[in-house]
VOGU-3710 file (C-alpha; in Angstrom, 3 decimals, decimal comma):
1> mktrseplgp> 16,895/-108,094/74,185  19,242/-108,167/71,200  19,039/-105,779/68,405  20,874/-104,984/65,291  22,271/-101,694/63,746  21,000/-100,940/60,328  23,280/-101,973/57,638  24,932/-98,684/56,059  24,497/-97,975/52,200  27,690/-97,067/50,101
11> favalalafl> 26,795/-92,988/50,203  26,486/-93,351/54,132  29,742/-94,828/54,384  31,084/-92,248/52,193  30,074/-89,516/54,165  31,036/-91,063/57,337  34,479/-91,786/56,087  34,856/-88,197/54,813  33,914/-86,854/58,201  36,477/-88,896/59,765
21> gcvfalafnk> 39,279/-87,458/57,027  37,737/-84,127/58,143  38,362/-84,519/61,737  42,087/-85,924/61,333  43,097/-82,845/59,168  41,048/-80,780/61,773  43,476/-82,497/64,325  46,857/-82,889/62,468  48,134/-79,015/63,843  51,076/-77,913/65,315
31> iedtdawthl> 52,062/-78,315/68,679  50,650/-75,557/70,481  49,689/-76,727/73,839  52,160/-75,675/76,555  51,314/-78,693/78,669  52,281/-81,251/76,016  56,051/-80,497/76,846  55,685/-81,654/80,234  54,289/-84,706/79,348  57,041/-85,291/76,394
41> sfgrwiwehg> 59,811/-84,316/79,219  58,387/-87,027/81,494  58,246/-89,602/78,687  61,719/-88,828/77,894  62,837/-89,590/81,462  60,770/-92,611/81,587  62,528/-93,845/78,118  66,063/-92,866/79,378  65,656/-94,450/83,150  63,534/-97,529/82,199
51> aipasepyit> 61,733/-96,491/84,963  58,852/-94,164/86,618  60,350/-91,233/88,656  59,951/-92,054/92,246  60,403/-88,256/93,109  60,046/-84,812/91,293  62,972/-84,733/88,580  62,165/-81,398/87,047  61,218/-78,814/89,928  63,087/-78,531/92,675
61> tsppfpynnw> 61,200/-75,508/94,256  58,057/-77,975/94,662  57,892/-80,881/97,305  57,693/-84,464/95,509  54,768/-85,043/93,071  53,834/-88,075/91,275  53,406/-87,965/87,160  50,501/-89,869/87,426  50,357/-89,849/83,429  53,051/-91,783/82,770
71> lfgltyyvah> 51,858/-94,148/80,119  50,761/-91,110/78,324  54,106/-89,259/78,466  56,032/-92,730/77,221  53,565/-93,334/74,445  54,153/-89,816/73,018  57,572/-89,988/73,537  58,006/-92,860/71,731  56,266/-91,427/68,833  58,847/-88,682/68,859
81> eigglagvit> 61,645/-90,842/69,134  60,190/-92,915/65,542  58,717/-89,899/64,033  60,217/-86,638/65,658  57,597/-84,039/65,791  55,819/-85,186/62,920  55,389/-88,847/65,061  53,797/-86,877/67,764  51,323/-84,621/65,898  50,250/-87,711/64,047
91> lkavivtgif> 49,489/-89,650/67,200  47,356/-87,001/68,609  45,682/-86,804/65,340  45,031/-90,395/65,451  43,624/-90,498/68,799  41,080/-87,741/68,053  40,177/-89,209/64,796  39,422/-92,286/67,056  37,754/-90,592/69,443  35,069/-89,827/66,858
101> avllalalrp> 34,709/-92,959/65,233  33,889/-94,404/68,236  31,383/-91,383/68,665  30,091/-92,200/65,135  29,572/-95,977/65,674  27,595/-94,978/69,060  25,757/-92,225/67,368  24,352/-94,924/64,942  23,203/-97,321/67,111  20,659/-98,531/66,334
111> rgnvllavlv> 19,232/-96,906/63,831  22,313/-95,758/61,435  21,008/-92,288/60,580  24,362/-91,445/59,368  23,271/-87,758/58,042  22,109/-86,615/61,646  25,232/-88,573/63,374  27,530/-86,554/61,110  26,232/-83,367/60,997  26,012/-83,390/64,725
121> lftlammlrf> 29,509/-84,766/65,248  31,045/-82,554/62,708  29,870/-79,379/64,697  30,890/-80,868/67,536  34,395/-81,568/65,758  34,473/-77,842/64,991  33,371/-76,736/68,621  36,227/-79,073/70,385  38,735/-78,326/67,937  40,502/-76,448/70,351
131> rfverpdtvm> 40,920/-79,351/72,862  43,048/-81,340/70,004  46,099/-81,245/71,686  48,511/-83,412/72,868  46,668/-83,872/76,218  45,977/-87,084/78,084  42,348/-86,074/78,208  42,055/-87,116/74,615  43,000/-90,722/76,062  40,452/-90,291/78,863
141> mlclglsllc> 37,393/-89,591/75,914  38,517/-92,373/73,767  38,800/-95,023/76,859  35,659/-93,524/78,008  34,151/-94,145/74,160  35,342/-97,496/73,954  33,477/-98,343/77,520  29,980/-97,177/75,925  30,304/-98,805/72,935  31,498/-102,000/74,654
151> leafvaegrk> 28,989/-102,089/76,729  26,512/-101,146/74,166  27,087/-103,709/72,124  26,844/-106,214/74,954  23,533/-105,451/75,933  22,075/-105,002/72,696  23,957/-107,602/70,165  25,501/-110,001/73,054  29,025/-108,720/71,483  32,158/-110,373/73,802
161> wiyalplvhw> 33,782/-106,920/73,219  32,800/-106,099/76,962  35,855/-108,298/78,400  38,146/-106,091/76,640  36,977/-103,150/79,327  39,826/-104,285/82,088  42,560/-103,535/79,405  40,973/-100,532/78,209  40,561/-99,105/81,853  43,917/-99,726/82,774
171> vwanshtsiv> 45,110/-97,955/79,760  42,990/-95,362/81,074  44,123/-95,453/84,477  47,861/-95,353/83,726  47,104/-92,372/80,995  45,065/-89,823/82,987  43,526/-89,351/86,661  39,738/-89,230/85,392  39,542/-92,758/85,729  36,958/-92,408/88,473
181> lmtvpffayl> 34,783/-91,198/85,497  34,771/-95,159/84,593  32,397/-95,728/87,346  29,667/-93,831/85,296  28,622/-96,047/82,352  29,041/-98,927/84,733  26,767/-97,297/87,273  24,242/-96,001/84,514  23,847/-99,671/83,145  23,738/-101,537/86,315
191> aggwlqgfta> 21,322/-98,912/88,701  19,477/-97,505/85,243  19,158/-100,674/83,904  17,569/-102,531/86,600  15,442/-99,533/87,610  14,401/-99,074/83,727  13,568/-102,625/84,102  11,463/-102,603/86,840  9,670/-99,618/85,838  8,758/-101,318/82,578
201> rhaaprvsph> 7,307/-104,281/84,477  5,316/-102,273/87,155  5,004/-98,712/85,654  4,679/-99,106/82,215  1,709/-101,038/81,893  -0,174/-98,495/83,717  0,625/-95,700/81,350  -0,293/-94,925/77,421  2,146/-96,050/75,217  1,458/-92,750/73,636
211> llgfapapsp> 2,473/-90,863/76,721  5,584/-93,025/77,825  7,447/-95,861/76,715  10,643/-97,538/77,402  13,544/-99,081/75,685  14,685/-102,455/76,390  16,485/-102,819/79,569  19,457/-105,680/80,035  18,603/-108,785/81,438  19,460/-109,792/84,942
221> eqlktislvf> 22,184/-112,193/83,402  23,702/-109,396/81,700  23,914/-107,424/84,494  25,353/-109,968/86,408  28,134/-110,086/83,654  28,450/-106,140/83,848  28,998/-106,453/87,689  31,675/-108,692/87,002  33,836/-106,785/84,423  33,155/-103,856/86,661
231> alslaaslls> 34,994/-105,660/89,535  37,878/-106,834/86,974  38,033/-103,101/85,573  38,235/-101,720/88,973  40,960/-104,542/89,891  42,873/-103,555/86,630  42,818/-99,626/87,419  44,529/-100,321/90,721  47,608/-101,745/88,325  49,137/-98,425/88,765
241> pyfidqyths> 52,149/-97,097/90,535  50,090/-94,793/92,382  47,247/-97,565/93,147  44,411/-95,793/94,901  45,501/-92,137/94,282  44,460/-92,223/90,512  40,880/-91,823/91,969  41,739/-88,797/94,469  44,283/-86,669/92,588  41,954/-84,897/90,198
251> fqavqsdwwr> 40,058/-83,664/92,904  43,379/-82,795/95,087  44,270/-81,023/92,181  41,935/-78,327/91,934  41,375/-77,473/95,920  43,491/-74,459/95,557  41,786/-71,251/94,686  44,798/-70,560/92,922  44,595/-73,025/90,600  40,768/-72,397/89,766
261> qeitelnrpn> 41,377/-68,666/89,274  44,811/-68,626/87,584  44,609/-71,663/85,033  41,869/-70,682/82,308  40,829/-73,904/81,687  39,304/-74,353/84,745  37,179/-71,370/84,491  33,268/-72,015/84,239  32,532/-71,898/80,307  30,485/-68,294/79,878
271> wehykalyvl> 27,546/-67,659/77,276  29,503/-64,963/75,667  32,561/-67,223/74,342  30,703/-70,794/74,386  27,358/-70,083/73,575  27,444/-73,360/71,021  27,901/-75,800/74,203  24,755/-73,840/75,879  22,764/-74,225/72,667  24,036/-78,206/72,423
281> aglilasfll> 23,024/-79,071/76,100  19,672/-77,359/75,403  19,278/-79,483/72,310  20,635/-82,539/73,973  17,723/-82,111/77,100  14,887/-81,312/74,709  15,749/-84,715/72,416  15,283/-86,513/75,556  11,849/-85,230/76,123  10,933/-85,717/72,554
291> nhrrvslvda> 12,186/-88,995/72,663  9,279/-89,779/75,535  7,967/-92,837/73,921  11,765/-94,550/74,227  12,576/-93,604/77,329  16,174/-95,301/78,236  17,056/-94,689/81,944  20,399/-96,022/80,883  21,109/-93,193/78,442  19,778/-90,360/80,613
301> gialpllvlp> 22,144/-91,645/83,440  25,253/-91,636/81,158  24,664/-88,321/79,436  23,171/-86,122/81,798  25,859/-86,257/84,360  28,489/-86,136/81,838  26,757/-82,875/80,370  27,182/-81,058/83,629  30,980/-81,569/83,594  31,572/-79,167/80,713
311> fvavrfmwfa> 29,401/-76,389/82,652  32,223/-77,044/85,503  35,373/-75,870/83,743  36,110/-75,301/80,099  38,612/-78,322/80,698  35,797/-80,578/80,643  34,192/-79,462/77,123  35,217/-83,165/75,798  32,404/-84,275/77,737  29,776/-82,387/75,757
321> aigavylvrn> 30,449/-85,244/73,102  28,845/-87,966/74,849  25,725/-85,656/75,175  25,906/-85,066/71,624  25,865/-88,988/70,769  22,702/-89,129/72,781  21,193/-86,045/70,870  21,914/-87,988/67,429  20,254/-91,311/68,819  17,215/-89,362/69,965
331> lsefaaeyri> 16,443/-87,378/66,850  17,359/-90,783/64,681  14,744/-92,833/66,843  12,271/-89,515/66,406  12,890/-89,552/62,786  12,243/-93,122/62,460  9,039/-93,402/64,551  7,639/-90,502/62,024  8,935/-92,369/58,996  11,091/-89,575/57,822
341> swtrrpvvla> 13,306/-91,063/55,349  14,738/-88,200/53,072  17,656/-88,112/55,672  19,131/-91,205/54,073  18,739/-90,203/50,267  22,036/-90,031/48,170  21,585/-86,682/46,826  21,119/-85,306/50,923  24,113/-87,531/51,845  26,243/-85,979/49,158
351> galaaivaat> 25,321/-82,656/49,790  26,116/-83,455/53,413  29,821/-84,574/52,511  30,249/-81,711/50,187  29,216/-79,216/52,870  31,633/-80,826/55,641  34,529/-80,799/53,226  33,874/-77,351/52,296  33,491/-76,103/55,752  36,768/-77,927/56,844
361> slhllrvkpl> 38,662/-76,215/54,036  37,517/-72,904/54,832  38,160/-73,159/58,593  41,671/-74,644/57,706  42,239/-71,732/54,950  41,125/-69,072/57,753  38,395/-67,697/55,516  35,581/-65,393/57,480  33,427/-66,618/59,088  35,387/-69,773/59,751
371> dfdplkqtgv> 38,460/-68,255/60,743  37,321/-68,653/64,603  40,536/-70,504/65,965  43,473/-68,103/65,383  45,752/-70,513/67,938  45,585/-73,649/65,291  48,312/-73,984/62,700  47,751/-76,850/60,081  50,758/-78,980/59,822  53,867/-80,344/61,532
381> gihyamlpeg> 55,975/-78,344/63,960  55,595/-75,871/66,882  53,232/-73,240/67,040  55,497/-70,390/68,954  52,683/-68,001/69,336  52,445/-69,147/73,438  56,161/-70,111/74,141  58,953/-67,669/74,828  61,452/-69,408/72,378  62,840/-65,616/71,534
391> glayldragv> 63,595/-65,046/75,562  65,161/-68,520/75,569  67,255/-68,176/72,525  68,607/-64,780/73,892  69,521/-66,472/77,361  71,379/-69,024/75,132  73,065/-66,336/72,841  74,045/-64,551/76,241  75,116/-67,700/78,091  72,549/-67,375/80,831
401> sgrvfnlfqw> 71,863/-70,996/82,182  70,569/-72,097/85,782  67,214/-71,888/87,242  64,952/-69,308/85,707  62,098/-67,671/87,487  59,253/-68,042/84,786  55,354/-67,898/84,067  54,102/-71,211/84,808  52,787/-72,224/81,599  56,513/-72,047/80,099
411> ggyitwrdfp> 58,155/-74,336/82,730  57,299/-77,207/80,723  58,849/-75,878/77,573  62,274/-75,151/79,233  62,184/-78,355/80,629  61,827/-79,867/77,456  63,818/-77,777/75,509  66,835/-76,799/78,244  66,755/-79,330/81,119  69,325/-79,972/82,756
421> rrtafidgrg> 71,376/-76,750/81,539  68,431/-74,482/82,585  65,556/-75,426/84,837  62,332/-73,878/85,611  61,142/-72,534/89,018  57,505/-73,715/88,288  55,997/-75,679/85,321  52,272/-76,209/84,230  51,346/-78,655/87,043  51,448/-75,561/89,320
431> flsdellera> 52,429/-77,543/92,412  53,914/-75,331/94,697  52,163/-74,651/97,781  49,448/-71,818/97,608  51,681/-69,742/99,570  54,481/-69,793/97,262  52,011/-69,476/94,354  50,845/-66,343/95,489  54,406/-65,055/96,223  55,136/-66,066/92,549
441> graitipevl> 52,309/-64,069/91,150  52,932/-60,785/92,963  56,871/-60,737/92,052  56,883/-59,347/88,712  55,261/-56,195/90,331  56,712/-56,059/94,007  60,414/-55,820/94,136  60,856/-57,244/97,957  59,119/-60,353/96,724  61,030/-61,320/93,975
451> dglqrefrfe> 64,478/-60,251/95,626  63,054/-62,476/98,823  62,405/-65,034/96,024  65,478/-64,731/94,411  67,205/-65,466/97,836  65,453/-68,446/98,617  65,918/-70,346/95,263  68,917/-68,501/93,545  67,900/-67,797/90,432  69,466/-65,205/88,269
461> svlyyvpqpq> 67,431/-64,701/85,280  63,408/-63,896/84,953  61,649/-65,082/81,693  58,189/-63,533/81,978  55,234/-62,225/79,777  54,861/-58,603/78,917  51,786/-57,702/80,938  48,363/-56,363/79,481  46,988/-54,977/82,504  42,849/-54,883/82,046
471> hpvereavra> 42,400/-52,903/85,356  42,131/-49,243/85,207  44,753/-48,672/88,051  46,803/-51,329/86,843  47,103/-49,792/83,309  47,716/-46,590/85,057  50,904/-48,162/86,836  51,662/-50,168/83,821  51,721/-47,431/81,651  53,564/-45,146/83,976
481> glalaqpnwa> 56,362/-47,546/84,214  55,933/-48,109/87,944  54,354/-51,521/88,359  57,141/-53,326/86,980  60,208/-51,142/88,421  62,543/-53,473/89,481  65,724/-51,590/90,666  68,074/-55,138/91,218  67,108/-56,192/87,991  67,891/-55,120/84,362
491> lvywddlcmv> 65,558/-55,651/81,332  67,724/-57,389/78,566  65,510/-58,487/76,381  61,974/-58,379/75,250  59,850/-58,837/72,336  56,159/-59,046/71,700  55,385/-61,746/74,063  57,903/-62,148/76,612  60,534/-60,261/78,176  64,030/-61,017/80,120
501> llrrqgphep> 65,621/-59,834/83,386  68,860/-60,391/85,025  69,942/-59,833/88,458  72,234/-56,787/88,978  75,793/-57,377/90,886  75,541/-60,664/89,929  77,349/-63,190/87,328  75,533/-61,512/84,261  76,994/-57,707/84,981  78,583/-58,109/81,303
511> viardeyrya> 75,521/-58,846/79,734  73,396/-56,084/81,419  76,172/-53,805/80,512  75,960/-54,729/76,596  72,328/-55,139/76,529  70,148/-53,310/78,766  67,096/-51,541/77,580  67,205/-48,195/79,685  64,744/-46,443/78,017  62,241/-48,411/75,693
521> lpyadvdasr> 60,208/-50,671/78,344  57,356/-52,945/76,448  55,186/-52,452/79,759  55,148/-48,450/79,571  53,988/-45,840/76,873  56,475/-43,962/75,362  56,780/-40,985/77,390  56,306/-38,150/74,730  56,512/-35,422/77,393  60,540/-36,262/77,259
531> lgepdyragl> 60,998/-36,310/73,730  62,559/-32,868/73,866  65,614/-34,234/76,175  68,195/-35,017/73,984  69,575/-37,860/76,074  65,826/-39,582/76,547  65,055/-39,151/72,808  68,797/-40,734/71,410  68,294/-43,374/74,258  64,524/-44,234/73,261
541> fadlrrnvre> 64,892/-44,536/69,579  68,290/-46,744/69,839  66,639/-48,722/72,102  63,493/-49,180/69,451  65,727/-49,606/66,677  67,729/-52,481/68,386  64,682/-54,220/69,314  63,289/-54,039/65,640  66,643/-55,182/64,065  67,154/-58,213/66,682
551> tgssrarval> 63,335/-59,472/67,515  61,193/-58,054/64,794  58,811/-56,876/67,052  55,290/-55,243/66,377  55,527/-53,552/69,797  58,485/-52,165/69,291  57,453/-50,725/65,645  54,487/-49,292/66,788  55,845/-47,580/69,682  58,869/-46,188/67,109
561> gyalnevgey> 56,445/-45,230/64,910  54,246/-43,371/67,425  57,811/-41,731/68,518  58,684/-40,699/65,078  55,228/-39,365/64,597  55,662/-37,121/67,932  58,748/-35,438/66,614  57,453/-34,966/63,333  59,387/-37,809/61,340  55,803/-38,437/59,837
571> reaiaalagv> 57,692/-40,568/56,584  59,721/-42,509/58,298  57,094/-43,196/60,724  54,953/-44,922/58,229  58,036/-46,909/57,004  58,453/-48,228/60,336  54,829/-49,100/60,917  54,655/-50,817/57,915  55,849/-54,535/59,052  53,660/-54,266/62,296
581> rstlfhnfeh> 51,479/-57,925/62,813  48,986/-58,453/65,334  49,494/-61,539/67,600  47,153/-63,433/69,928  47,045/-61,173/72,567  47,381/-57,431/70,943  45,931/-56,027/68,248  48,933/-54,382/67,151  47,591/-53,986/63,482  44,817/-51,383/64,651
591> dahaqtgyah> 47,214/-49,642/66,465  49,774/-49,198/63,304  47,068/-48,291/61,130  45,965/-45,662/63,650  49,202/-44,154/63,860  49,834/-44,385/59,874  46,706/-42,193/59,663  47,874/-39,767/61,683  51,159/-39,682/59,438  49,210/-39,187/56,671
601> rmlgnrdeai> 46,925/-36,595/58,094  50,035/-34,762/59,319  51,647/-34,821/55,849  48,578/-33,411/54,466  47,024/-36,665/52,958  43,817/-36,650/53,782  42,649/-39,975/51,377  45,655/-42,011/52,765  44,820/-40,944/56,449  41,153/-42,157/55,465
611> rsyeaalaag> 42,108/-45,141/54,212  44,536/-46,011/57,061  42,311/-45,002/59,531  39,253/-47,193/57,853  41,683/-50,242/58,040  42,166/-49,569/61,648  38,562/-49,715/62,248  38,362/-52,974/60,295  41,019/-54,396/62,935  39,065/-53,129/65,556
621> rsplvlqnlg> 36,957/-50,162/66,746  38,340/-47,132/68,407  36,863/-43,905/69,805  40,020/-41,946/69,040  40,277/-43,353/65,275  36,637/-42,544/64,670  37,085/-38,649/66,234  40,440/-38,690/63,740  38,044/-39,743/60,939  35,421/-37,220/61,840
631> llytqkglrr> 38,081/-34,415/61,740  39,180/-35,606/58,304  35,580/-35,559/56,772  34,903/-32,218/58,204  37,986/-31,131/56,604  36,669/-32,389/53,287  33,370/-30,663/53,773  31,208/-33,825/54,252  29,232/-33,206/57,297  27,188/-35,870/57,620
641> eairhyeqal> 29,728/-37,991/57,152  31,957/-36,512/60,077  28,759/-36,047/62,382  28,229/-39,983/62,344  31,655/-40,700/62,878  31,681/-38,230/65,841  28,517/-39,787/67,129  30,353/-43,433/66,744  33,097/-42,161/68,819  30,702/-40,687/71,627
651> elnsslvsvy> 29,107/-44,356/71,838  32,553/-45,799/72,575  33,868/-43,258/75,065  31,451/-40,271/76,111  34,405/-38,295/77,652  35,777/-36,851/74,452  35,210/-33,286/75,476  36,422/-32,186/71,670  34,125/-34,559/70,046  31,133/-32,127/71,677
661> ralielhrae> 32,458/-29,023/70,553  33,156/-30,277/66,803  29,464/-31,875/66,730  27,994/-28,733/67,835  29,639/-26,954/65,125  28,711/-29,341/62,656  24,989/-29,502/63,727  25,000/-25,701/63,486  26,593/-25,430/60,432  23,652/-28,144/59,366
671> gdtdaaekia> 21,149/-26,000/60,587  20,331/-27,923/63,363  20,020/-25,937/66,520  18,260/-28,314/68,674  20,915/-31,008/68,365  23,194/-28,485/68,697  21,915/-27,400/72,015  21,375/-30,936/73,491  25,209/-31,625/72,755  26,046/-28,731/74,281
681> vrlqgeeqva> 24,091/-29,497/77,502  25,982/-32,915/77,624  29,077/-31,199/77,152  28,651/-29,192/80,232  28,158/-32,245/82,410  31,140/-34,111/80,203  33,347/-31,285/81,211  32,885/-31,612/84,866  33,398/-35,136/84,692  36,357/-34,871/82,633
691> agrkhfragt> 38,107/-32,473/85,439  37,542/-35,043/87,861  38,859/-37,970/85,718  42,083/-35,857/84,744  42,533/-35,290/88,944  41,795/-39,170/89,436  44,502/-39,948/87,084  47,134/-38,124/88,769  46,165/-38,935/92,462  46,438/-42,512/91,255
701> haylaqnyal> 49,904/-41,910/89,481  50,952/-40,116/92,933  49,693/-43,174/94,947  51,525/-45,456/93,154  54,599/-43,224/93,587  53,761/-43,047/97,486  53,137/-39,483/97,217  50,565/-39,302/99,326  50,211/-35,574/100,322  49,857/-34,985/96,219
711> aisefeksia> 47,417/-37,939/95,931  45,198/-36,614/98,744  45,270/-33,404/97,366  44,097/-34,573/93,711  41,985/-37,105/94,648  39,933/-34,195/96,685  39,995/-32,317/93,652  38,681/-35,087/91,666  35,827/-35,279/94,216  35,025/-31,648/93,854
721> anptnpapys> 34,519/-32,286/90,472  32,774/-35,173/90,345  31,206/-35,682/93,907  29,055/-38,744/92,725  32,115/-40,972/91,397  32,902/-43,648/94,567  36,652/-44,264/92,812  38,301/-41,522/94,462  36,744/-42,105/97,542  37,758/-45,461/97,619
731> nlgyvyydmg> 41,231/-44,466/96,825  41,383/-41,728/99,321  40,512/-44,537/101,902  43,453/-46,714/100,928  45,621/-43,460/101,032  44,855/-42,805/104,730  44,952/-46,420/105,736  48,655/-46,876/104,119  49,430/-43,367/106,218  48,095/-45,160/109,344
741> nrdkafeyhr> 44,989/-42,855/109,883  42,213/-45,728/110,383  39,556/-42,920/111,051  39,873/-41,339/107,763  40,329/-44,544/105,886  36,728/-45,912/107,407  35,129/-42,553/106,456  36,169/-42,428/102,918  35,769/-46,198/102,402  32,052/-45,970/103,985
751> raveldvnaa> 31,175/-42,980/101,511  32,503/-44,949/98,565  29,891/-47,803/99,217  26,945/-45,382/100,004  27,542/-43,850/96,748  28,078/-47,250/95,403  26,501/-50,847/96,917  29,173/-52,653/94,564  32,329/-50,387/95,172  34,328/-53,745/95,865
761> nsyyglalvy> 37,551/-52,203/96,600  35,921/-50,232/99,500  34,434/-53,256/101,284  37,767/-54,708/101,256  39,260/-51,529/102,964  36,875/-51,484/105,496  37,227/-55,143/106,217  40,791/-53,986/106,826  39,885/-51,488/109,380  37,439/-53,861/111,193
771> rdrkdaaqai> 40,295/-56,398/111,353  42,451/-53,628/112,771  39,964/-52,603/115,563  39,502/-56,168/116,541  36,061/-56,495/115,359  36,119/-59,803/113,746  32,590/-60,171/112,789  32,120/-56,590/110,927  35,206/-57,543/108,886  34,184/-60,893/107,863
781> rhwqeylrie> 31,044/-59,372/106,863  32,847/-56,643/104,639  35,418/-59,488/103,271  32,065/-61,559/102,054  30,742/-58,292/100,549  33,792/-58,024/98,642  33,922/-61,872/97,428  29,898/-61,436/96,600  31,217/-58,759/94,003  34,481/-59,726/93,187
791> ptglysrkak> 34,908/-63,773/93,658  37,996/-64,245/91,826  41,486/-62,945/91,652  44,266/-62,342/94,162  42,539/-60,392/96,361  39,466/-62,920/96,701  41,900/-65,446/97,714  43,460/-62,951/100,128  39,960/-62,097/101,564  39,494/-65,925/102,088
801> leiealrr> 42,627/-66,438/104,053  41,651/-63,640/105,890  38,323/-64,956/106,835  39,678/-68,236/107,721  42,296/-66,710/109,849  39,413/-64,749/111,858  37,139/-67,610/112,345  40,101/-69,823/114,045
//
């Protein structure tokens, strides 16, 4: 049955064009995706050699692996040859705009409700802007949208566009390995269309049309044509250098735990960060129920399977766009059925046009609250926020070439920028063996691993990110400078993002002698206890000032400001902190305002100190900043303000013993003895916990330094102070395990899990003991308990390998 889409009036056309213009503006941003450089590098290789590489041309640490996206890479490189980076960015923006033009055309069939279509799709564009990158999944979405549009136009209007689909699918197959998804719309039309026709003929007459009705189904002749085109599309998709591998590569690529856990976009989208996706999915499902009088099994067969994919991995968020199309269509049918006509009024359409243009402008100008995508920078060029350009420029100046051990996200950029003068150890494809991937991940913190990799792969330089540890034990190790101590490597460069290490006793000894940082380490706190040592003090300030001068690092400015405050040079500290800027990965402005506030407080400038501390709070809430504000308001006699800030500090960190004491005094001064007594009771319990925490930190530091006797003493003191905390028991278990005392290790790990059934580290420790005792069943059970609590991360992968080994 053929139907025609309703024609659009001039106001509707203007709204549709404005929407597409906004999409283009949202997509016209600097290159920030690190994988874009891998695609451009392969496009350049194909362009220069006139062939598709038969073996891996860039990463020699990996076995040969095909570049399945050859047509995408070549097309983008041709755009670069024509227009440089502007050509690349323009092509990306055109493809993204094309995607939304196709989605809009689909959403307007058959009711033509432009208002609903534009509002839903514009919201979707804002939600998906982080995926507006130079990646082949944009070609996937364009081809998938064209597939749906051609099939829809053929069934609804008899248009012959369907015969272009084999060409569309050939482009898709040679541009992205998601070609297997081509089958979804075909199966939906063939199976869903047949079932819908069958149900409409046999079941629908027995049900009241007020309860259930069906949309027109494809005719038998149309199903035959769709089957033929499907066969031709399958054949066209196999016209690729990789033949059937195009259908299996995507599944092979995500088999390893390392891929799924270390590559952020392969993580599942959670509610905390992706609320809009969950809301959209709920609306899509509700719209199908709302449209129960015009059920389309074809539409459901397309939208619902693809709607599952965004919840599998962040990388698949694009597929939410298909569900959004059917949300619009279902709502448009509902509006038409109930004669809701205001959605077509010119004044409403004009208001919507003004709203989307204003929202786009405010978003691009980073006006709150629409400044939710800090990574995007509108315009032409490279956004270096996630690229180690500073480190690579240093290697250029220092004359360091050859293979570099690098963070995997940076390999593509190294290849594009420097190959063959400089080659990457790994790139964003991650095509190393799981064993080598694990070794590479541990190398930066374990000297023996890094040295072993160097002997095997002969690299003389390391280009890695400055770590931002999250786990308390990791933070303790990093702050102490222990986790990244590499005795055979010298730190010669660092900035706010990356650091460069050169191998000692290698070809770059003169560079090390000139540039090594011996005192200021980007991953360790300034050791205030050593500032009284003349050599340390002079060396630290020289390192920090050199770093500020050469890199402009905000990390160095904050460290310099802190050190100057510690030695009483408060005015110099204020000047050093003035140029601090936050990055995508660290809120340096908060730190700078807090240190500036401290300097003003020590100079007696209370009002200036308060202003600085308030600025720090605006950049991020901090218990120490709130504590300092409480002190300043107390000094100014503003007791109620002081109490408010102290209470907020305790909400963020209940271990601030001095804050309890200050509150007791303030409540007594206010005549509120009951409040003072309650806080005194809390203080008594917290002093005991604080003592345990102090010994725990000392024990952790001693354990990391392999001073086992001191570690045991400190952990036992921590337990004595706070016997209900499972952490020191768990750490004692590992100390004794490392010492070879399995019985003691078992005892302390068991006590930890008795105190806390979710003490993951001790389940892992118990599993190690059971494994050593040859009790495979118990070892497997305890590793499974660990995986229940900690399903991701390095040790989860180790646990799975241990379980597999025991089951053999």
